[in-house]
C-alpha positions in Angstrom: -16.4 -51.9 70.8 -15.6 -53.6 67.6 -18.1 -56.1 66.5 -20.5 -55.2 69.2 -23.2 -53.9 66.8 -24.7 -56.3 64.3 -27.6 -55.5 62.1 -30.8 -57.6 62.3 -31.2 -60.7 60.2 -33.6 -60.3 57.3 -36.3 -62.7 56.3 -34.2 -65.2 54.4 -36.0 -68.0 52.6 -34.6 -71.5 52.3 -33.0 -72.3 49.0 -31.1 -69.2 48.0 -29.1 -67.4 50.6 -26.8 -68.4 53.5 -23.3 -68.3 54.7 -20.6 -70.8 55.7 -17.8 -70.8 58.3 -15.1 -69.1 56.2 -12.3 -66.8 57.3 -13.4 -64.3 54.6 -17.0 -64.2 55.8 -17.6 -61.4 58.3 -20.8 -62.7 59.8 -24.1 -64.5 59.2 -25.8 -61.2 58.5 -23.7 -60.4 55.4 -25.7 -62.9 53.4 -28.3 -61.3 51.1 -31.2 -63.0 49.4 -31.0 -63.1 45.6 -33.7 -63.8 43.1 -31.3 -63.6 40.2 -30.0 -67.2 40.6 -31.8 -69.7 38.5 -33.7 -72.7 39.8 -31.1 -75.1 38.3 -28.2 -73.4 40.0 -30.0 -73.2 43.4 -30.7 -76.9 43.2 -27.0 -77.6 42.3 -25.5 -75.4 45.0 -26.5 -72.6 47.3 -24.9 -69.2 47.2 -23.9 -66.7 49.8 -24.1 -63.7 47.5 -26.6 -64.9 44.8 -27.0 -61.4 43.5 -23.4 -61.5 42.1 -24.5 -64.2 39.7 -25.8 -61.3 37.5 -22.1 -60.8 36.7 -22.3 -63.8 34.5 -24.1 -61.6 31.9 -20.7 -59.9 31.4 -19.7 -62.8 29.2 -21.6 -60.9 26.5 -18.8 -58.4 26.3 -16.1 -60.7 24.8 -18.8 -62.2 22.5 -19.6 -58.7 21.2 -16.0 -57.9 20.8 -15.5 -61.2 18.9 -18.3 -60.4 16.5 -17.2 -56.9 15.7 -13.5 -57.5 15.6 -13.1 -58.5 12.0 -9.7 -58.5 10.3 -9.4 -55.6 7.8 -8.2 -56.7 4.3 -4.8 -55.5 3.3 -2.9 -55.7 0.0 -0.1 -58.1 -0.3 2.2 -58.2 -3.4 3.3 -61.8 -4.0 4.6 -63.4 -7.2 2.4 -66.5 -6.9 -1.4 -66.2 -6.4 -1.6 -70.0 -5.7 0.9 -69.8 -2.8 -0.8 -66.7 -1.5 -4.2 -68.4 -1.5 -2.8 -71.4 0.4 -1.1 -69.1 2.9 -4.2 -67.0 3.4 -6.5 -70.1 4.0 -4.0 -71.6 6.5 -3.6 -68.3 8.4 -7.4 -67.8 8.5 -8.0 -71.3 9.9 -5.4 -70.8 12.7 -6.7 -67.3 13.5 -10.3 -68.6 13.7 -9.3 -71.4 16.1 -7.3 -69.1 18.3 -10.0 -66.4 18.4 -12.6 -69.0 19.3 -10.3 -70.3 22.1 -9.6 -66.8 23.2 -13.3 -66.1 23.3 -14.0 -69.3 25.3 -11.2 -68.5 27.8 -12.6 -65.0 28.4 -16.1 -66.3 28.9 -14.8 -68.9 31.3 -12.8 -66.4 33.2 -15.7 -64.0 33.7 -18.1 -66.9 34.6 -15.7 -68.5 37.1 -15.1 -65.1 38.9 -18.8 -64.4 39.1 -19.5 -67.9 40.5 -16.7 -67.6 43.0 -17.9 -64.2 44.2 -21.4 -65.8 44.7 -19.7 -68.2 47.2 -21.4 -71.5 46.3 -21.8 -74.3 48.8 -22.2 -78.0 48.0 -22.8 -81.0 50.2 -19.6 -82.5 51.5 -21.1 -86.0 51.1 -21.0 -85.4 47.3 -17.4 -84.2 47.2 -16.1 -87.5 45.6 -18.9 -87.5 43.1 -18.2 -83.9 42.0 -14.5 -84.6 41.9 -15.1 -87.5 39.5 -17.4 -85.4 37.3 -14.8 -82.7 37.3 -12.1 -85.2 36.2 -14.3 -86.4 33.3 -15.1 -82.8 32.2 -11.3 -82.0 32.4 -10.6 -85.0 30.1 -13.2 -83.8 27.7 -11.5 -80.3 27.6 -8.1 -82.0 27.0 -9.5 -84.0 24.1 -11.1 -80.8 22.7 -7.7 -79.1 22.8 -6.2 -82.0 21.0 -9.0 -81.8 18.3 -8.3 -78.1 18.0 -4.6 -78.7 17.4 -5.4 -81.4 14.8 -7.8 -79.1 13.0 -5.2 -76.3 12.9 -3.0 -78.4 10.7 -0.3 -79.2 13.2 -1.4 -82.9 13.5 -3.2 -85.4 11.5 -6.5 -84.0 10.4 -8.0 -87.4 10.3 -8.0 -87.4 14.1 -10.0 -84.3 14.4 -13.5 -85.8 14.2 -12.7 -88.8 16.6 -11.2 -86.4 19.1 -14.2 -84.1 18.9 -16.6 -87.0 19.2 -14.7 -88.3 22.3 -14.6 -84.8 23.8 -18.3 -84.3 23.2 -19.1 -87.7 24.7 -17.1 -87.0 27.9 -18.6 -83.5 28.3 -22.1 -85.0 27.8 -21.4 -87.7 30.4 -20.2 -85.1 32.9 -23.2 -82.9 32.3 -25.6 -85.8 32.5 -24.1 -87.1 35.7 -24.2 -83.7 37.2 -27.8 -83.2 36.2 -28.7 -86.6 37.7 -26.8 -85.7 41.0 -28.6 -82.4 41.2 -32.0 -84.0 40.6 -31.5 -86.8 43.1 -30.2 -84.8 46.0 -31.3 -81.7 48.0 -29.2 -78.6 48.0 -27.3 -78.1 51.2 -28.7 -75.9 53.9 -26.6 -73.0 54.8 -26.3 -71.0 58.0 -29.1 -68.4 57.6 -31.4 -71.4 56.9 -29.8 -73.5 59.6 -31.1 -72.7 63.1 -28.7 -72.9 66.0 -29.2 -73.6 69.7 -27.3 -70.9 71.4 -26.7 -70.2 75.1 -25.3 -66.8 76.0 -23.9 -66.5 79.5 -23.3 -63.0 80.7 -20.6 -62.8 83.4 -22.2 -60.0 85.5 -20.0 -60.4 88.5 -19.5 -57.2 90.5 -16.3 -56.1 88.7 -18.5 -55.5 85.6 -19.6 -52.2 87.3 -16.1 -51.0 86.4 -16.4 -47.5 85.0 -14.2 -45.5 82.6 -14.5 -42.1 81.0 -16.1 -43.8 78.0 -18.5 -46.4 79.4 -19.2 -49.0 82.0 -18.1 -52.6 81.5 -21.6 -54.0 81.9 -22.9 -51.9 79.0 -20.2 -53.2 76.7 -21.0 -56.8 77.8 -24.7 -56.3 77.1 -24.0 -55.0 73.6 -21.7 -58.0 72.9 -24.4 -60.3 74.2 -27.0 -58.7 72.0 -24.7 -59.0 69.0 -24.2 -62.7 69.6 -28.0 -63.2 69.9 -28.6 -61.4 66.6 -25.8 -63.4 64.9 -27.6 -66.6 65.8 -30.4 -65.9 63.2 -34.1 -65.5 63.3 -35.1 -69.2 63.6 -32.6 -70.0 66.3 -33.3 -71.0 69.9 -31.5 -68.8 72.4 -30.8 -69.1 76.1 -29.8 -65.9 77.8 -28.6 -66.2 81.4 -26.4 -64.4 83.8 -24.6 -65.7 86.9 -27.7 -65.5 89.2 -29.5 -68.6 90.3 -32.3 -68.0 87.8 -33.1 -71.3 85.9 -31.8 -71.5 82.4 -34.6 -71.7 79.8 -35.0 -71.0 76.1 -36.5 -67.6 75.2 -39.5 -67.5 73.0 -37.5 -65.8 70.3 -34.3 -63.7 69.7 -36.2 -60.6 70.8 -37.1 -62.2 74.1 -33.5 -63.1 74.7 -32.4 -59.5 74.0 -34.9 -58.2 76.5 -33.4 -60.5 79.1 -29.9 -59.3 78.3 -30.9 -55.7 78.6 -32.1 -56.4 82.2 -28.8 -57.9 83.4 -27.0 -55.8 86.0 -23.8 -56.2 88.0 -24.4 -58.5 91.0 -22.6 -59.0 94.2 -24.0 -62.5 94.6 -23.1 -64.7 91.7 -23.1 -68.4 91.1 -19.8 -70.1 90.0 -19.4 -69.7 86.3 -18.9 -73.5 85.9 -22.3 -74.1 87.4 -24.0 -71.7 85.0 -22.1 -73.3 82.0 -23.4 -76.7 83.1 -27.0 -75.4 83.4 -26.8 -73.9 79.9 -25.3 -77.1 78.5 -28.1 -79.2 79.9 -30.7 -77.0 78.4 -29.0 -77.1 75.0 -28.9 -80.9 75.2 -32.7 -81.0 75.1 -32.8 -79.2 71.8 -33.2 -81.2 68.5 -31.1 -78.6 66.7 -27.7 -80.2 65.8 -25.8 -76.9 65.9 -25.2 -76.0 69.6 -23.0 -73.4 71.0 -22.3 -71.7 74.4 -20.8 -68.2 74.4 -19.6 -66.8 77.7 -19.1 -63.1 77.6 -16.5 -62.2 80.2 -13.3 -60.4 81.0 -11.6 -63.7 81.6 -10.6 -62.9 85.1 -9.2 -65.3 87.6 -12.3 -64.6 89.8 -14.6 -65.9 87.0 -12.3 -68.8 86.0 -10.6 -70.0 89.2 -7.7 -72.4 88.5 -9.1 -74.9 91.1 -12.5 -75.1 89.5 -13.7 -78.7 88.8 -14.7 -78.6 85.1 -13.9 -82.2 84.1 -17.5 -83.4 84.1 -18.6 -80.3 82.2 -15.9 -80.8 79.6 -17.0 -84.4 79.0 -20.7 -83.4 78.8 -19.9 -80.7 76.2 -18.0 -83.3 74.1 -20.7 -85.9 74.5 -23.4 -83.4 73.3 -21.3 -81.9 70.6 -21.6 -78.4 72.1 -19.1 -75.8 71.1 -17.7 -73.6 73.9 -16.6 -70.0 73.2 -15.5 -67.2 75.4 -16.0 -63.7 74.2 -13.1 -61.8 75.7 -14.0 -58.3 76.7 -10.3 -57.4 77.3 -8.4 -56.1 80.3 -9.8 -53.5 82.7 -8.5 -50.1 82.0 -7.3 -47.8 84.8 -6.8 -48.5 88.5 -8.9 -49.2 91.5 -8.5 -48.2 95.2 -9.7 -51.0 97.5 -10.5 -50.8 101.2 -10.4 -54.0 103.2 -12.9 -55.1 105.8 -12.8 -53.2 109.1 -11.5 -54.9 112.2 -11.5 -53.8 115.8 -9.3 -54.9 118.7 -12.4 -55.5 120.8 -15.5 -56.8 119.1 -17.8 -55.7 122.0 -16.1 -52.9 123.9 -17.3 -51.4 127.1 -19.3 -48.1 127.1 -17.4 -44.9 126.8 -14.3 -46.7 125.5 -12.3 -45.3 122.5 -12.5 -47.7 119.6 -9.8 -48.1 117.0 -10.8 -49.2 113.5 -8.1 -50.9 111.4 -8.2 -51.6 107.7 -5.8 -52.0 104.8 -5.8 -49.8 101.7 -4.5 -51.2 98.4 -4.3 -50.1 94.8 -5.3 -52.5 92.0 -3.8 -51.7 88.6 -5.1 -53.4 85.5 -2.8 -54.6 82.8 -4.4 -52.4 80.2 -3.0 -49.6 78.1 -3.7 -46.9 80.7 -1.4 -48.4 83.3 1.6 -46.3 82.1 -0.5 -43.1 82.3 -1.4 -43.4 86.0 0.8 -41.9 88.6 3.0 -44.1 90.7 1.7 -42.4 93.9 -1.8 -41.1 94.6 -3.2 -39.3 97.6 -6.2 -41.0 99.2 -8.5 -39.5 101.8 -10.6 -41.7 104.1 -13.6 -40.7 106.2 -15.2 -42.5 109.0 -18.9 -41.9 109.6 -21.4 -43.2 112.3 -25.1 -43.4 111.6 -27.2 -41.6 114.2 -29.9 -43.6 116.0 -32.9 -41.6 115.1 -36.3 -42.8 116.3 -38.8 -43.5 113.5 -36.1 -44.2 110.9 -35.8 -45.7 108.5 -39.2 -45.1 106.9 -40.7 -44.8 103.4 -41.9 -41.3 102.6 -43.4 -40.3 99.2 -42.0 -43.5 97.7 -38.5 -42.9 98.9 -36.6 -44.6 101.8 -35.4 -42.1 104.4 -32.5 -43.6 106.5 -30.6 -42.2 109.5 -28.1 -39.5 108.8 -24.3 -40.3 108.6 -22.2 -38.2 110.9 -18.4 -37.9 110.2 -16.3 -38.7 113.2 -12.7 -39.0 111.8 -10.7 -38.3 108.6 -7.3 -39.4 107.3 -5.2 -38.9 104.3 -2.5 -41.3 103.1 -0.2 -41.8 100.1 -1.0 -45.0 98.2 1.6 -46.6 96.0 1.5 -49.5 93.5 1.9 -53.0 94.9 2.1 -51.7 98.5 -0.7 -52.1 101.1 -1.1 -49.3 103.6 -2.6 -50.0 107.1 -4.9 -47.2 108.2 -6.4 -46.6 111.6 -9.3 -44.4 112.5 -10.9 -43.8 115.9 -14.5 -43.8 117.0 -15.5 -41.5 119.8 -16.8 -43.1 123.1 -20.2 -44.6 122.5 -23.1 -45.5 124.8 -24.3 -49.1 125.2 -26.3 -50.4 122.3 -25.9 -51.1 118.6 -24.0 -48.5 116.5 -23.5 -48.7 112.7 -21.0 -46.9 110.6 -18.7 -47.0 107.6 -15.2 -46.1 106.5 -15.2 -44.8 102.9 -12.8 -43.4 100.4 -13.4 -39.8 99.2 -13.5 -39.4 95.4 -14.3 -41.6 92.5 -12.4 -44.5 91.0 -13.2 -47.3 88.5 -14.9 -49.6 91.0 -17.0 -48.1 93.7 -18.2 -51.2 95.4 -14.9 -51.6 97.4 -14.6 -48.0 98.3 -16.5 -48.4 101.6 -16.3 -50.9 104.4 -19.3 -51.1 106.8 -19.3 -52.1 110.5 -21.7 -52.7 113.3 -20.5 -52.5 116.9 -22.4 -53.7 119.9 -21.4 -51.7 123.0 -22.1 -54.0 125.9 -22.0 -53.2 129.6 -19.2 -55.0 131.5 -20.0 -58.7 131.9 -20.0 -60.2 135.3 -17.3 -63.0 135.3 -16.6 -65.4 138.1 -13.1 -67.0 138.3 -12.9 -69.9 140.7 -9.5 -71.3 141.6 -7.6 -72.7 144.7 -4.5 -70.9 143.5 -4.9 -67.1 143.9 -1.8 -66.4 141.7 -3.3 -68.3 138.8 -6.7 -66.7 139.3 -5.2 -63.2 139.4 -3.1 -63.9 136.3 -6.1 -65.0 134.4 -8.1 -62.0 135.5 -5.4 -59.6 134.5 -5.0 -61.2 131.1 -8.7 -61.0 130.1 -9.4 -57.6 131.6 -6.4 -55.8 130.1 -7.4 -53.0 127.7 -5.4 -50.7 125.5 -5.1 -47.0 126.5 -6.5 -47.6 129.9 -9.9 -48.1 128.5 -12.7 -49.5 130.8 -12.6 -53.3 131.1 -15.2 -55.5 129.4 -15.6 -57.5 132.6 -16.6 -57.1 136.2 -14.5 -59.9 137.7 -15.0 -61.7 141.0 -12.5 -64.3 142.3 -13.4 -67.1 144.7 -12.2 -70.6 145.7 -14.0 -73.8 144.7 -15.3 -74.3 148.2 -17.1 -71.0 148.1 -19.1 -71.7 145.0 -22.2 -73.1 146.9 -22.4 -69.8 148.8 -22.6 -67.6 145.7 -25.6 -66.7 143.6 -24.2 -68.1 140.4 -27.2 -66.9 138.3 -25.9 -63.4 138.7 -22.8 -64.1 136.6 -22.7 -64.0 132.8 -19.9 -66.5 132.7 -17.9 -68.8 135.0 -14.2 -69.9 134.7 -13.1 -72.9 136.7 -9.4 -73.4 136.9 -8.3 -77.0 137.9 -11.5 -77.9 139.7 -12.1 -81.3 141.4 -14.7 -83.5 139.8 -16.9 -83.2 142.9 -17.1 -79.4 142.3 -18.2 -79.9 138.7 -21.0 -82.2 139.9 -22.2 -79.8 142.5 -25.9 -78.8 142.6 -25.2 -75.1 142.1 -23.2 -75.6 138.9 -25.7 -78.2 137.6 -28.4 -75.5 137.8 -26.1 -73.0 136.2 -25.4 -75.4 133.3 -29.1 -75.9 132.8 -29.7 -72.1 132.6 -28.1 -71.8 129.2 -25.1 -69.8 130.4 -21.6 -70.9 129.5 -18.7 -72.2 131.6 -15.0 -72.6 130.9 -13.2 -75.5 132.7 -9.4 -76.0 132.7 -8.9 -79.6 133.9 -5.7 -80.3 135.8 -4.2 -82.5 138.5 -7.1 -81.9 141.0 -9.2 -84.3 139.0 -6.9 -87.2 140.1 -8.5 -87.3 143.5 -11.9 -88.3 142.1 -13.1 -90.8 139.6 -16.0 -90.9 137.3 -17.4 -88.9 134.4 -18.5 -85.3 133.9 -21.5 -84.9 131.6 -20.8 -88.2 129.8 -17.1 -87.3 129.4 -14.7 -89.9 130.8 -11.3 -88.9 132.1 -9.4 -92.1 131.3 -5.8 -91.2 132.4 -3.1 -88.7 132.4 -1.2 -88.7 129.1 2.4 -87.8 129.3 4.3 -86.8 126.2 8.1 -87.2 125.8 10.3 -84.3 125.0 10.0 -81.9 123.3 6.3 -82.3 124.0 3.3 -81.6 121.7 1.3 -78.5 121.0 -2.3 -77.3 120.3 -3.9 -77.4 116.8 -7.3 -75.9 115.9 -9.6 -78.5 114.3 -12.9 -76.4 114.3 -11.7 -73.3 112.4 -15.3 -72.0 111.9 -16.2 -72.1 115.6 -17.1 -68.6 116.9 -14.5 -68.9 119.7 -11.7 -69.8 117.4 -12.5 -68.2 114.0 -10.9 -64.9 115.1 -7.6 -66.8 115.7 -7.7 -68.5 112.3 -8.3 -65.2 110.5 -5.0 -63.7 111.9 -2.3 -63.3 109.2 0.0 -66.2 109.5 -2.2 -67.9 112.1 -1.3 -68.5 115.8 2.2 -70.1 116.5 1.0 -72.7 118.9 4.1 -74.8 118.0 6.2 -72.5 120.2 4.1 -73.4 123.3 4.7 -77.0 124.4 2.4 -79.3 126.3 3.9 -82.2 128.3 0.8 -83.7 130.0 -2.9 -83.7 129.6 -6.0 -85.8 130.3 -7.0 -88.4 127.7 -10.8 -88.3 127.5 -13.5 -90.3 125.9 -16.7 -88.5 125.0 -20.0 -90.4 124.7 -22.6 -87.8 123.6 -23.1 -84.1 123.1 -19.3 -83.3 123.0 -17.5 -81.9 120.0 -13.7 -81.4 119.6 -12.5 -77.9 118.9 -8.8 -78.4 119.3 -6.5 -81.4 119.3 -2.9 -82.2 120.3 -0.6 -82.2 117.3 0.0 -85.6 115.8 -2.8 -87.3 117.7 -6.6 -87.6 117.8 -6.6 -86.6 121.5 -8.9 -83.7 122.3 -7.4 -80.6 123.8 -10.5 -78.4 123.8 -14.0 -79.8 123.9 -17.5 -78.3 124.0 -20.8 -79.6 125.3 -23.0 -77.2 123.3 -26.1 -78.5 124.9 -25.0 -77.4 128.4 -22.7 -74.6 127.5 -19.4 -76.1 128.7 -15.9 -75.5 127.2 -13.3 -77.9 128.7 -9.6 -77.8 128.1 -7.8 -81.1 129.0 -4.6 -79.4 130.3 -4.5 -76.7 133.0 -4.0 -73.0 132.5 -2.3 -70.8 133.7 -0.4 -73.7 135.5 2.0 -71.4 137.2 2.6 -73.1 140.5 3.0 -76.8 139.7 6.4 -78.3 140.5 6.2 -80.4 137.4 4.3 -78.2 135.0 1.9 -79.8 132.6 2.6 -77.2 129.9 4.4 -74.0 129.2 1.4 -72.2 127.7 1.9 -69.3 130.2 5.6 -69.8 130.9 7.0 -69.3 127.4 8.6 -66.0 126.4 6.1 -65.5 123.6 2.8 -65.1 125.5 0.6 -63.6 122.9 -0.7 -66.9 121.4 -2.3 -67.8 124.7 -3.2 -64.2 125.4 -5.3 -64.1 122.3 -6.7 -67.6 122.8 -7.7 -67.0 126.4 -9.4 -63.7 125.6 -11.4 -65.2 122.7 -12.5 -68.2 124.8 -13.5 -65.9 127.7 -15.4 -63.6 125.3 -17.3 -66.6 124.0 -18.1 -67.8 127.5 -19.4 -64.4 128.6 -21.3 -64.0 125.3 -19.4 -61.0 124.1 -18.9 -62.6 120.7 -21.0 -60.5 118.5 -20.1 -61.8 115.0 -23.7 -62.1 113.9 -23.9 -58.3 113.4 -21.5 -58.4 110.4 -21.9 -60.8 107.6 -20.6 -61.4 104.0 -22.6 -60.7 100.9 -24.7 -63.8 100.0 -24.7 -65.2 103.6 -27.8 -66.1 105.6 -28.5 -63.5 108.2 -29.6 -64.8 111.7 -30.0 -62.3 114.5 -30.4 -62.8 118.2 -34.1 -63.3 119.0 -33.8 -61.2 122.2 -33.3 -58.1 120.0 -36.1 -58.9 117.6 -38.6 -60.0 120.3 -38.3 -57.7 123.2 -41.6 -58.5 124.9 -43.6 -61.6 125.5 -46.9 -60.8 124.1 -49.9 -62.9 123.1 -49.4 -62.0 119.4 -49.3 -65.1 117.1 -46.9 -63.4 114.7 -44.3 -60.6 115.3 -44.0 -58.3 112.3 -40.9 -56.3 111.5 -39.5 -54.5 108.4 -36.1 -55.2 106.9 -34.6 -52.2 104.9 -31.8 -53.6 102.7 -29.0 -51.5 101.6 -29.3 -49.5 98.4 -32.6 -48.6 96.8 -34.3 -51.9 97.5 -37.8 -51.9 98.9 -38.3 -52.9 102.5 -39.0 -56.6 103.2 -41.6 -57.7 105.8 -40.4 -60.1 108.4 -42.8 -62.4 110.3 -41.7 -64.3 113.4 -44.1 -67.0 114.5 -44.8 -67.8 118.1 -43.0 -64.8 119.7 -44.5 -65.7 123.1 -42.3 -68.7 123.5 -39.4 -68.6 125.9 -36.2 -67.2 124.4 -32.9 -68.7 125.2 -29.7 -66.7 125.1 -28.4 -68.6 122.0 -31.6 -68.4 120.0 -31.3 -66.8 116.6 -33.9 -65.8 114.1 -33.1 -66.3 110.4 -34.4 -63.4 108.4 -33.0 -64.1 104.9 -30.0 -63.6 102.6 -28.1 -60.4 102.3 -27.5 -59.7 98.6 -26.1 -56.2 98.9 -23.3 -54.6 100.8 -24.0 -51.7 103.1 -25.9 -51.1 106.3 -29.2 -53.0 106.6 -31.8 -51.7 109.0 -34.5 -53.6 111.0 -37.6 -51.6 111.8 -39.1 -52.8 115.1 -39.7 -51.8 118.6 -36.0 -51.0 119.2 -34.2 -48.0 117.7 -31.1 -48.6 115.7 -31.5 -52.3 115.1 -29.6 -53.6 112.0 -26.5 -55.2 110.7 -23.6 -54.6 108.3 -22.9 -56.5 105.1 -19.5 -56.4 103.2 -18.4 -57.9 99.9 -15.3 -60.2 100.6 -12.4 -58.6 98.8 -11.1 -61.9 97.5 -14.1 -62.0 95.1 -12.6 -59.1 93.2 -9.6 -60.4 91.3 -8.7 -58.5 88.1 -5.9 -60.7 87.0 -6.6 -62.4 83.7 -6.2 -66.0 82.7 -4.5 -67.2 79.5 -6.3 -69.0 76.7 -4.2 -72.0 77.5 -5.7 -72.2 81.0 -9.2 -72.0 79.4 -8.3 -75.0 77.2 -7.2 -76.9 80.2 -10.5 -76.4 81.9 -12.9 -76.8 78.9 -10.9 -78.8 76.3 -9.0 -77.9 73.2 -12.3 -77.3 71.3 -12.9 -74.2 73.3 -12.1 -70.9 71.6 -11.7 -67.2 72.4 -13.1 -64.5 70.3 -13.2 -60.7 70.6 -16.0 -59.7 68.1 -19.2 -61.1 66.6 -17.4 -61.5 63.2 -15.2 -64.3 64.8 -18.1 -66.5 65.8 -17.9 -69.9 64.1 -21.1 -71.9 64.0 -19.1 -75.1 63.4 -21.0 -77.7 65.5 -22.8 -79.6 62.7 -22.2 -77.1 60.0 -18.8 -78.1 58.6 -19.8 -81.8 58.7 -22.2 -81.6 55.6 -21.2 -78.6 53.6 -18.3 -78.0 51.2 -17.4 -74.4 50.3 -16.5 -74.1 46.6 -15.1 -70.5 46.8 -11.4 -71.5 46.9 -11.4 -74.0 43.9 -13.4 -71.6 41.8 -11.0 -68.8 42.5 -8.1 -71.2 41.6 -9.9 -72.0 38.3 -10.5 -68.4 37.5 -6.8 -67.6 38.1 -5.7 -70.4 35.8 -8.1 -69.3 33.1 -6.9 -65.7 33.3 -3.3 -66.9 32.9 -4.1 -69.0 29.9 -6.1 -66.2 28.3 -3.1 -63.8 28.8 -0.7 -66.3 27.3 -2.9 -67.0 24.2 -3.7 -63.3 23.7 0.0 -62.4 23.8 0.9 -65.0 21.3 -2.1 -64.2 19.0 -1.6 -60.4 18.9 2.2 -60.6 19.2 2.6 -62.1 15.7 0.7 -59.4 13.8 3.5 -56.8 13.7 6.0 -59.4 12.6 3.7 -60.5 9.7 3.2 -56.9 8.6 7.0 -56.2 8.5 7.6 -59.4 6.5 4.9 -58.5 4.0 6.4 -54.9 3.6 9.8 -56.4 3.0 8.5 -58.7 0.3 6.6 -55.9 -1.4 9.8 -53.8 -1.5 11.8 -56.6 -3.0 9.2 -57.2 -5.7 9.1 -53.5 -6.6 
C-alpha cells in the first residue's frame, strides 16, 4: 500500500536538521543531517536540507565569468578624438555599473535558490522583527540603486556619495540588528528534533481478517501502524494499542511499539473504538511533550464508528489537551462476502427421535470497492450440516495437539445467492437420542471473510416433561394441552400431559411433575399444603387468574388482588416489559415482534405486589401488571384468564380472535419455561459470560473440596482448567456455574465425567458491517480538527509545531523568482545594445571614408 513503508529515522542531532509541516515535504524521514551549514546560519535558522547550502558556492561561476569577460578593443574612425574619448569614458562607466549589477543579481539569484532549497525555518515569534529588518535592507538596496543611477551620469553626481552613505548605513543597521537577534535567541527546533507523544490505535475488529488474492487486511493495517510509529521519530513517546481491553501505556521506545503492533491479530471481542480513543487520550495527557497526536488505523466502517456513539466528552477532552485526532483510512473492502446467520430451531429442546429442522438466512455482502463490477450477479452456494460425534475420551491433548470429536455430515444443500436478496435455507437433522448434541452449518468454499461462513448450534434432547394441567373447565384444559403439545410433522410431543380438576390436586403426587399449570384456580387451592410444598421444591408453576378468585379474599405469596379492572371498548392489549427474560426473549427476537395489539383484553385483576414479585408484561397504556413472576418460589401468574373459552362475558379474546398464533407462541414459550425446557444457556454470543447448569458439571455428590474440569475453547487455544468449589452442596434446578468468557466462535467442549458436554458460541452478525462512514460524519463525532489520511506522507504533526515555527521556503522562492526576472531584463538590455552600437560605428566609418 502506498505510504505503508517508511525508512528508519537516522541519528539526527539538534541544531542542523529537521522538517516542518509543509505540503511539499513528504515525511519527517526526508530530512538529512548536514555538516556543510555554517555555525552562523544554524543559529540564524535551521534547515531541512542543509546539504544544499553547498550550492551557494555556485556564485563563483558568475564571478569568474565577470573577471574573464573583458571587452575586446575595436577600431573606431571618428573625426574628433576629444569627442571619442568622452564617449568612450561615458560608455565604459555605464557598462561597468551594469556589469556589476548583473553580477550582483546573478549571485543573489543563485544564493536565494540555494537557501530556498535548504528549506530554512525561523521562529514565528520573530516574524515581525525579521519583517522590519527586511524592510530596512530593502530600503538600503533602493538607495543603492539610486546611487548607481546617479553615478552613471543620469542624475546629479553630487548625490552619489550621500546615497551610498545612506544605503550603507541602512544595510549595516539591518545586518547588525539581524546579528543581535541571532545572538539573543535560540534557533527554532524542528520536527526531527521535536519529540511527539503519539498514540496508534489499530482497529483489529474481526472484519480485518478480510482476505484478498493479494493480502489480508490486518497485514496492511500493521504495516501502516509501523509506518506511523517510524514517522514519529526516534525520541518520541509512542502508545500502541488495539481494541482489546489491554491498558494503554507508553512503550519503552519506538521499537517496542512496533513489536506490539506486529502481535496484533483480528479479534472477535473488541472494545468500542470510542473507549480506546479515550484511553489513549488520557495516557497522552500525562506526557509533557506538547505535540500530541492520536492516529486510528481503520477501514472507517459503520461498525467501528457507529452513528449513535457518544463522543462529545472525548471531543472536549481532545480539545482541552490539544491532542490532534487523525484516522488513517485503509479504504473499502474489495470483493464480496457470503454470510450465514445464526441457526434457529422451531423447538429448542425437542423430544428424542424427533426430526429437527434448522433454519438460517444466507446473504451476500458486497463491498463498494473496485472489484464490485467484476463479481457475478448470481453465485452458487453449497451448505453442509455436520454433527459432532460424542466420542468418549475426547477432546484430549495428544503430542501437543488438541484432538476433538469428528464432524459427521448429515445434510447438504445448494442455493443460488443474489445481491441484496437474503435466502432462507433449511436443513434437517436426523432423529437424535436424549442428551447434548453439537453441530454446525457451514458454507463450502472460500470467500473474503471466513468468520461468518459457519454457524454453530447445541441442542439438548430432553425426554418428555411431565406436565399437570388443573382446571375446572375440561374444554379449556384440553385446548391448552393441545396447543402446547402440537408438533410439526407428527413428531413426538415434548410433554407427557395429565389433566385434573382443582379438587383432585391433594390426591396427586405433585413432586412427580416437572411443571404445573393452574387455569382459573380459587385462592384456597393456591394456598393448599400440596402446592406450598411444590413451590418450595424449586419447580415452576403457571397460574392464570380468573373469576374464581372472586369467591375468596386475601393474598397469594404477598400479592394482593385488589379488584377486577374493566376496560372500556375497544379494550387494551399485552405489552412485553422484560424483553430479556428467558420466557419472553424468543418472542422479542421474532421479526416484527408479536402483534398483541390484535388481541384485546377487557377485564383483568389489578394487583399490588409487596416483595419478590417482578413484572414481565403490562397492559398497554397502564402500569398494571399482566404477567408477574415470583422467582424465589417459581410462580408465573397472568392476571387475566386463558384460554377463557366458556365465560358468558369473556375477559379477553386472546384465544377467540381469528389470529391465534401470538398466543400460540406465547403460551408455548411460557410452558417451556415452566417445564424447564428453555435451554438457552447452551448457545451464547462471542464475548458473553458462560454459565452452565450445575447439574451437568457436578453429577455426583462427593466429598471432594474442589471439582476440576477442563474447558477446550474453539480454535487452537489451549485448554483452560475449571475449578468448582464445594461440589458437595445441594444443587437446585436453577443453579448455574459461571466458567468464564467465550472469546472465540465455534464449539467449546467441557471435559468432565459426562461425554459430549459443551456449548456453542457464535459471533453476532450485526457486528460485521462493511458500510463506510463519510469524513463529515467523523467530523461530527470528533470535531472539525479531525483529519483523514491515506499514507504516512500525509501525517501532519501540527499540534504545537506550527505555533512557534515559520517556514521561509515560500518567500525565498519568491525572491529568487524576482531576482531572476531582473537579471533577465538587465541582461537583455545590456547585451541587446551591442549590435546596434556596432552598426552605428560601421556606418560612421563608411561615411568618413
